[in-house]
PLY file of the C-alpha trace (Angstrom):
ply
format ascii 1.0
element vertex 75
property float x
property float y
property float z
element edge 74
property int vertex1
property int vertex2
end_header
0.03 -0.31 0.30
1.53 3.29 -0.50
1.43 6.36 1.05
-1.42 8.17 -1.17
-3.81 4.94 -0.89
-3.36 5.13 3.20
-3.80 8.86 3.19
-7.27 8.22 1.17
-8.38 5.44 3.61
-7.39 7.42 6.59
-9.31 10.54 5.48
-12.35 7.84 4.67
-12.40 6.95 8.41
-14.79 8.87 10.77
-13.42 11.69 12.79
-13.35 9.22 16.03
-11.57 6.78 13.99
-9.08 9.29 12.48
-8.02 10.28 16.62
-7.21 7.09 17.78
-5.25 6.60 14.45
-3.19 9.72 15.42
-2.75 8.40 18.92
-1.59 4.96 17.73
0.53 6.77 15.82
1.97 9.22 17.93
2.33 6.62 20.40
4.54 4.01 17.89
6.96 7.27 17.62
7.21 8.33 21.20
10.55 6.43 21.98
11.65 7.45 18.88
11.01 11.32 20.10
12.43 10.83 23.57
16.75 12.49 23.59
18.93 9.31 23.57
20.77 11.14 26.64
21.30 14.17 28.60
22.74 17.15 28.25
26.40 16.90 29.61
28.83 19.70 31.18
27.34 23.47 30.92
24.15 22.63 29.11
22.93 20.34 31.70
23.91 22.93 34.68
21.96 25.68 33.08
18.83 23.55 32.84
15.98 25.52 34.74
18.29 27.87 35.44
15.59 30.63 34.64
12.94 29.00 36.01
10.47 30.76 38.89
7.18 30.16 40.30
6.01 33.59 39.10
3.92 34.90 35.90
6.08 36.12 32.82
5.43 40.04 32.96
2.62 41.32 30.46
3.44 42.89 27.21
3.02 46.42 29.40
5.05 45.06 32.26
7.54 44.30 30.07
7.20 47.95 28.08
7.28 49.52 31.54
11.02 48.09 32.45
11.89 48.83 29.04
11.15 52.35 29.52
12.23 52.81 33.12
15.76 51.22 32.04
15.95 53.91 29.13
15.63 56.29 31.54
18.20 55.20 33.93
20.32 54.89 31.33
20.24 58.34 29.31
18.98 60.32 32.12
0 1
1 2
2 3
3 4
4 5
5 6
6 7
7 8
8 9
9 10
10 11
11 12
12 13
13 14
14 15
15 16
16 17
17 18
18 19
19 20
20 21
21 22
22 23
23 24
24 25
25 26
26 27
27 28
28 29
29 30
30 31
31 32
32 33
33 34
34 35
35 36
36 37
37 38
38 39
39 40
40 41
41 42
42 43
43 44
44 45
45 46
46 47
47 48
48 49
49 50
50 51
51 52
52 53
53 54
54 55
55 56
56 57
57 58
58 59
59 60
60 61
61 62
62 63
63 64
64 65
65 66
66 67
67 68
68 69
69 70
70 71
71 72
72 73
73 74
Protein backbone atom coordinates (compact mmCIF):
# COMPACT_ATOMS: atom_id res chain seq x y z
CA UNK A 1 0.00 0.00 0.00
CA UNK A 2 1.38 3.40 -0.92
CA UNK A 3 1.30 6.43 1.32
CA UNK A 4 -1.30 8.03 -0.96
CA UNK A 5 -3.58 4.97 -0.67
CA UNK A 6 -3.17 4.98 3.08
CA UNK A 7 -4.03 8.68 3.20
CA UNK A 8 -7.16 8.11 1.09
CA UNK A 9 -8.31 5.32 3.39
CA UNK A 10 -7.57 7.36 6.52
CA UNK A 11 -9.65 10.25 5.21
CA UNK A 12 -12.61 7.90 4.78
CA UNK A 13 -12.57 7.07 8.50
CA UNK A 14 -14.84 8.80 10.99
CA UNK A 15 -13.37 11.66 12.99
CA UNK A 16 -13.24 9.47 16.10
CA UNK A 17 -11.37 6.71 14.25
CA UNK A 18 -8.93 9.25 12.79
CA UNK A 19 -8.16 10.56 16.31
CA UNK A 20 -7.58 7.00 17.44
CA UNK A 21 -5.24 6.46 14.49
CA UNK A 22 -3.36 9.66 15.38
CA UNK A 23 -2.95 8.47 18.97
CA UNK A 24 -1.66 5.09 17.82
CA UNK A 25 0.85 6.74 15.49
CA UNK A 26 2.00 9.18 18.18
CA UNK A 27 2.51 6.38 20.70
CA UNK A 28 4.53 4.46 18.13
CA UNK A 29 6.81 7.49 17.70
CA UNK A 30 7.27 8.31 21.40
CA UNK A 31 10.37 6.14 21.93
CA UNK A 32 11.92 7.66 18.81
CA UNK A 33 11.15 11.23 19.91
CA UNK A 34 12.72 10.87 23.36
CA UNK A 35 16.25 12.25 23.62
CA UNK A 36 18.72 9.39 23.79
CA UNK A 37 21.15 11.12 26.12
CA UNK A 38 21.01 13.81 28.74
CA UNK A 39 22.90 17.07 28.25
CA UNK A 40 26.31 17.15 29.86
CA UNK A 41 28.59 19.82 31.17
CA UNK A 42 27.56 23.46 30.92
CA UNK A 43 24.26 22.68 29.15
CA UNK A 44 23.18 20.40 31.99
CA UNK A 45 24.00 23.01 34.61
CA UNK A 46 21.88 25.64 32.82
CA UNK A 47 18.69 23.59 32.57
CA UNK A 48 15.97 25.28 34.61
CA UNK A 49 18.13 28.24 35.58
CA UNK A 50 15.50 30.80 34.55
CA UNK A 51 12.52 28.90 35.95
CA UNK A 52 10.51 30.84 38.53
CA UNK A 53 7.27 30.32 40.43
CA UNK A 54 5.89 33.65 39.22
CA UNK A 55 3.98 34.39 36.06
CA UNK A 56 5.84 36.02 33.18
CA UNK A 57 5.36 39.78 32.84
CA UNK A 58 2.68 41.11 30.53
CA UNK A 59 3.56 43.12 27.43
CA UNK A 60 2.66 46.33 29.25
CA UNK A 61 4.90 45.43 32.20
CA UNK A 62 7.80 44.65 29.86
CA UNK A 63 7.34 47.97 28.06
CA UNK A 64 7.31 49.80 31.41
CA UNK A 65 10.51 47.99 32.49
CA UNK A 66 12.22 48.91 29.22
CA UNK A 67 11.13 52.53 29.50
CA UNK A 68 12.39 52.69 33.08
CA UNK A 69 15.73 51.19 32.05
CA UNK A 70 16.14 53.72 29.24
CA UNK A 71 15.39 56.57 31.64
CA UNK A 72 18.00 55.26 34.10
CA UNK A 73 20.55 54.80 31.34
CA UNK A 74 20.23 58.14 29.58
CA UNK A 75 19.14 60.55 32.32
